[in-house]
C-alpha atoms as one frame of an Amber mdcrd trajectory, in Angstrom:
protein
 -78.631 278.912 120.106 -80.786 281.337 118.120 -84.556 281.424 118.647 -85.079
 280.299 115.011 -82.903 277.218 115.624 -85.211 276.060 118.409 -88.120 276.206
 115.968 -86.328 274.213 113.235 -86.855 270.449 113.745 -84.026 269.532 111.342
 -81.608 271.696 113.305 -82.853 270.417 116.663 -82.493 266.758 115.671 -79.403
 266.794 113.428 -77.744 270.161 114.119 -78.087 270.987 110.394 -79.618 274.115
 108.879 -80.361 274.308 105.151 -82.708 276.080 102.782 -82.626 273.283 100.219
 -85.175 270.468 100.449 -82.645 268.248  98.637 -80.084 268.748 101.402 -82.729
 268.187 104.090 -83.731 264.907 102.440 -80.117 263.752 102.105 -79.421 264.585
 105.771 -82.417 262.630 107.063 -81.647 259.620 104.852 -77.964 259.612 105.897
 -78.787 259.847 109.601 -81.948 257.713 109.754 -81.122 255.151 107.085 -84.347
 254.641 105.100 -83.943 255.302 101.376 -87.527 256.555 101.224 -89.214 258.855
 103.701 -92.954 258.508 104.313 -94.848 261.425 102.818 -91.903 262.524 100.630
 -91.571 261.799  96.907 -88.212 262.343  95.171 -87.677 262.236  91.412 -84.248
 262.841  89.874 -83.333 263.021  86.200 -80.363 264.238  84.207 -80.514 266.450
  81.120 -77.281 267.198  79.262 -75.161 267.377  82.400 -77.797 269.083  84.560
 -79.248 267.111  87.461 -82.863 268.049  88.197 -84.334 266.847  91.493 -87.994
 267.381  92.318 -89.166 266.772  95.852 -92.803 266.756  96.914 -93.521 266.885
 100.626 -96.996 265.371 100.645 -98.121 265.517 104.262 -97.373 266.610 107.816
 -95.261 263.509 108.585 -92.985 264.214 105.613 -92.877 267.890 106.553 -91.868
 267.064 110.116 -89.103 264.671 109.005 -87.740 267.120 106.430 -88.194 270.330
 108.386 -89.961 271.746 105.308 -93.570 272.773 104.738 -95.698 270.485 102.555
 -95.305 271.438  98.906 -93.068 271.163  95.864 -89.324 271.800  95.815 -86.915
 271.714  92.889 -83.113 271.799  92.702 -80.977 272.079  89.558 -77.298 271.173
  89.837 -74.648 271.730  87.181 -70.944 272.404  87.251 -71.397 273.830  83.729
 -72.826 277.055  85.179 -69.239 278.189  85.735 -68.365 277.710  82.075 -68.600
 280.515  79.534 -70.672 278.457  77.125 -73.805 280.049  75.699 -75.318 276.720
  74.575 -74.973 275.238  78.060 -76.473 278.349  79.649 -79.416 278.253  77.222
 -80.054 274.598  78.092 -79.992 275.430  81.803 -82.311 278.410  81.260 -84.794
 276.139  79.448 -84.673 273.669  82.340 -85.225 276.461  84.870 -88.264 277.611
  82.847 -89.592 274.035  82.828 -89.191 273.833  86.604 -90.947 277.173  87.108
 -93.820 275.858  84.998 -94.063 272.856  87.367 -94.882 275.270  90.207 -97.590
 277.193  88.332-101.241 276.138  88.438-102.363 274.340  85.292-104.727 276.014
  82.816-107.838 274.281  81.496-109.816 276.002  78.701-108.347 279.375  79.625
-109.172 278.956  83.327-106.541 278.493  86.004-106.952 275.251  87.960-105.186
 274.478  91.206-102.758 271.573  90.821
């Protein structure tokens, strides 16, 4: 076992290592059973064949269960990325830009405000 594995609660408990918060959430739900995890908010929507999942780890309990630091996580899934279709790629690029905007602090009257 690598030293990093001993420090990863998700790996220690479930023998699973992942960088994606979405996969961490799915693993905990599959193994523990609750559809909702305390301290973790999940919002999923679909846009023209692209599934966008936003996960917010709100507190230390959610962070411990997920093996992720508190904060915002976003995953975009689409089988259309493999297609050579400019319109589809433009739609996905717009969705990626929207997700990046979600991570940036909001501006109020020209000043940056923490979200």
